[in-house]
N, C-alpha and C positions, 0 to 999 in steps of 0.2 A: 633398553632394559637388559641388565645383566643378572643372571641367576647363578647361584653357587652350584658347583659340581659336587659338593659334598665330599665324600671319601672315595668317589669313583675315579679310577685311574684314567688318564688321558689316552691310555692304550686299549681301552675298552673296545672289544671287537664285535659287540652285538649290533644287530640291525633293527631299527625301529620303523614300523609302518604306521603312519598317521592318516586318518581320514579327516579332512577339513571341511567345515560347513560354512557357507555364506562368504567365501573368499572371492572378492571382486563383485561388489554390488552392481546390479544392473546387467550382469552377464549370466543369464540362467544356465547356460551350458556348463558353467563352472560352480554351480550352487554347491556341489559336493565333489571333492577331489581327493584322490589317494596318492600319497607320496611315500617312498621308501628311502631312508637315509641312514648312514652309519652314525654311531654315537658322536663322532667329531663334528658332524654337521647339524646335530639336533638343536643346539642352542640357537644358531642363526635362523633355523626354520621356525622355531617358536617365536622369536622376535619378529620375523617377517610376517607371520600370520597375525600376530597381535596388532602390528602397525597398519595392516590392511583391513582390519575389522573382522577378521575370520575367527573361528572358534574350533578348537580340537574336539572332534566328535568321538573318535575311537582311537585307541593306541594299542598296538600289539608289538611284542618284542620277540624277535627270532621266530616269528610265526605263531606265538602264543598270544591270543587276543585277550584284552582286558575289556570289561563291560563298558567302561566309559572313563573319561579323565578323572572323575571322582574316585574310581577304583584304583587308578594309577597312583593317586596321591597316597593310598594306603599300602602300596607295594614297597617294602623296604629295600628290595634289590634293584630298584630303578634309580638312575641319577636324578638329581633335583630338577634338571631341565625338563624332564617328562612329567614332573609333578607340580611345579610352581609356575607363577607368572600369569598374566592376564589371559593368555590364550587357553590355559588349562583349567577352565571352570572356576573362576575366582569366587572367593567368599562373597556372598550377597551383601555383606555390610562393608566390604572393603571399597575404598575409593577407586574409581575407574581412572587409569592413567591417561586415557585419551577420551575426548568427547565422542559421542556416538557417530558423528560424521565429521571427523577432523579435516581441516583444510589441508591442501597439498603442502603448504609451507609448514604447518604444524607437524605433519607426518615427517617431513624432511628433517625438521629440527630435532625430533625425538630419535629418528633413525641415525642421525649424524652425531648424536651426543657422545658416543664412544669412539669417534674417529681418532686414530693414533696421531699424535702431533709431537714433534721434537723429542723423539725417543733417543736420538743421538745428536749431540751438539758439537760445535767446532772444536772445543777444548778436549772433547773425548769422543771422537768420531768412531763409527763402525768401520772396520777394515774388511772391505769386500774383495773378492777375487774375480777377475775378468774371465768369463767363460767363453764368450764369443764376441767378435767384432768384424763386421762385414759391411761393404758398401751397399746402399739401397738404390743406387743410380745405375742407369744403363748407358750405353754409348750415345754420345750426343748431348748429354746432360750438362748443365752449368754447375760448377762448384763441386763440393764434396759433402756427402751426407752418409753417415754410418749408423747402423743399428748395433748397440752395444749391450751385452747382458752380463750381470754380475751375480755371483753366488753370495747369498746372504746367510748361509748356514753358520751355526756357531754363535748366533746372537739373537737379538729380539727386534730386529728391524723388520716391521711389516707395515702395510699400507693398503689403501683402497684406491679404486679408479678415480682419477681427477686430481690426485695429489702430486707433489713434486719432491725431489730429493736434492740435497746439495752435494757438490763434488769439490774437494779441495785438491787442486793439481799439485803434483810434486814440484820441488824447487822453490826458489825465492824470487821476489820482485826486484826492481832496480835499486831499492833501498836495503836489500839483504833480508827483508822480512818474508815469512811464509806467505804464499799466495792466499788470497781470500777465496771463500767458497763461491761457486756459481750455482744457481738453481736451474734445474732442468725438469720439465714436465715428464712424468712417468708414462711410458708407452705400453706397459703391460698391465694385465689384470692382477688382482691380488694373488692369484694362483701362479703367476709367472708364465712365460711362454711355453714351458713344458707341462703346465697344469699340475705340477707336483708340489707347488709352494716352495718358498725359499729362494727365489730369484727376483731380480728387477731388471727391466730393460729401458734404455733411453734411445731417442732418435736425435742425433746431434749433427748439426751443420757446422763445418769449419768456418769460423768468421774470417772474412778476408776483405780488406779495404786499402785504399791508397792514401798515403799521407806524405806530403812533401816529396813526391816522386818515388816513394818506396812502397812496396807492398807489405802490409802489416797483417799478421795472422793472429787470431785470438789465442790467448794463452791456454785456457781450459779446453776450448773446443779442439784445438790442435792436439793437446795432450790426450784427449779421449779418442780422437780419430786415429791417432798413431799407436795407441796402447795395444799391447800384445796379450793374448790369452795367457792366464797364469799370473799376470801382474796384480799387485795389490793396490787398492784405491781407498782413499779416505772418503767416507760417505756420511752425510748428516741428514737429519729429518726423521720421518717425512713431515711436510708442512702443507698447509692449505686446506680450506673447506669451501672455497668459492666455486670450484668446478666439479663438485660431487654430483653424481647422478641421483635423481629422485628414487626412492625405494619402490615406487609403483611400477610394476612391469607393464601396465597399460598406458604409461606416459608416452607423449610424442616428443621427439628430440630433434631439433633443428641445429645443425652444426656448420659454422663458418670457420674455415681453416686455410692458412697459407703456409707453404713450406713445412718446416718441422712443427708447426702448430697442429699438425695431424696427430701428434703424439697422444694427447688425452683422448682424441676421437678414436684412435686405433684401439685404445683400452676399452672404451665404451662399446665399440662395435664387436670386438672379440667377446666381451661379456654377453652381448645380445645374441650373436649369431654363430660363433665358433662352436662346432658340434661338441668338442671335448669340454668346453666351458659350460655348455648347457647341461651336459651330463653331470658335471661337477656341482652345479647349482640348481637342484630340483626346486628350490623355493623361489627361483627367479628365472622365468622363461619369458623373455620380452615378447609382448604381443601388440605393442603400439606401432607408431610410424617413426622411422628414423630417416632423416634427410640430410645428406652431407653435401655442402658446397665447398669444393676444393679449388684453391688457386695455385697455379704454378706457371713459371715462365715458358716451359716447353713440356711436351708430352713425356719426354725422357726424364723430367724432374718429378713426375707423379710418384708418390711413395706408397708402398704396400698395395700396389695396383692389383696384383694377382688375388690377394685376399678379398679386396673390395669387389672384384668381378665375381668371385665365387659366392659372396653374400647376395649379390644381385640375382644370381642364378637360383640359389637355394631359397631365398626369402623375398621374392618379387613383390609380395603384398606388404612387406614391412620395411623394405630398404629402398631408398632412392638416392641416386648419386649424380650430382650436377657439377661439371668441370668448367673452370674459367682459365684458359691457357693463353696468357697475355701476348705471347709472341707468335702465336699460330692462329688465333681466332680474332674476329672483329666484332665490336658491339654495333648497336643499331645506328650509330653515328659514323661508323667506319673507322673508329679508333681501336685501340687495344682492348681486349676483353678482360675485365677484372670481376671480382666477386660482386661488387656493388652493381655492375651491369646485369648480372644474373639475378640479383635481388629485385631489380626493377622489372625484369622480364616475368618473374614469378610472384609479383607483389600480391595479387589477389589470393593465390593459394597460401602464401606465407601468412598473410593477415588472417585468413580464415582459420589457420591452425593456431595462431597466437590467441585468438579469441576463445579457444578451448582452454579452460584452466588447467588441463593436464599437459599442456605444451611448455617445454623448456627450450631456451635458446642458448647455445654455447658458442663463444668466439675465442679463437686462439691463434696467435701468429704475431707478425710484426705490428707494432703500434700504429703504423701508418695506414693499416686497413680500417681502423675505427672510423675516421672522418668520412671515408667513402661510403661505408655501410650505413652510417648515421644519416648521411645526406640522401642515400637511396631510400631508406625507411621513412625519412621526412617527406620526400616527394610522393612515395606510395601511400602514406597515411593521408596526406593532403588530398589526393585524388579520391579518397573515400570520405572526405570531410572530417578527418581525425587529426588531432594535434599530437605528433610524435613526441614533442618536448614534454607533454604531460603523460603520454602512455608509457614511455620507457621507464620513468621512475616508478610507476605503478608496478610494472613487471619486475623491476629490481626489488621493490619492497616485498613482493610476493615470492621472492627467491626463484624467479623463472627466467631471469636475464643474467647470464654468467659470462664474465669477460676476463681473459688472462692474456695480456699482450706485453710485448717487450721491445 
């Protein structure tokens, strides 16, 4: 739901305090909740409250209380965000935009209706500037993986967690034509790594393979890993709605990632647990369970490890982290340890979570991980008398099974 800002300037410096009633059905401790937000965050708060079945009870502006949302509707000096919309005491004869108890899929569909897509296309890309480019690996790691951040100021390129952007590398192909774009999963939240908006970050592994006795390096991945701060880059997008997080802060999130497939998971986890992010998003304080299964060849190839360990320390009740280090750990049969082996080990817990309609599963990484995980889920389901071939499409239809592999 998008509501007009009327004649109020985007530079409005007022602070709004709202008291929310009945946010989070079934959680009495949150029957009433008070939030304080600046004008710039008011619209997203109103949208979030409406989607989760809440109602604005009281609104005050810069410490001056209003009797109720009905009174706010009569105050000409307030922006429309504080006066209109489902969450602000709707007209009793108006149609309710959501059923009284919408399904998680319905909530997600409404929440994702305004997701930005294709704001910049290949024929007219956004020109971003490299702010930072550094290695994510430590001594002993295999390959090359960099974290790269771009400045998006001066344009309208914005995104949300779970989306991707396209990069058009400089130069031309063997036929003298400009290189085609490559898509990369975004590794930052909508607010950027500095939480100040206007940047986007990627996690890029340099593609390297052997062909006819020669080592071949990926065009775009090498371009990005080699790029220097200050350089200009052609960026398209954003694209994608497959990997978006549900709007429910009580949802459970199971994540399967290998290598740079950690990129969208990093964005999710920062939104959930990074202190500055939580301060930036008073309307979304994750309270569910997040479980990350991470696959890597060596411990030295684990990405963003310091951040993940800090989340484990600060949010032990909400975050769980399970690693599959193929060249250093062994599975039950004495072979290399892969994510699918960890899935089998924790099958009972995984399926118990999946049976909860609030649980979403995300998979990102090399396409080769899919068959292994599917096989593990099939075996685990069979042990419970379930048919995974039937269950997985049901999860997909309910928008609770999300896959992005390459």
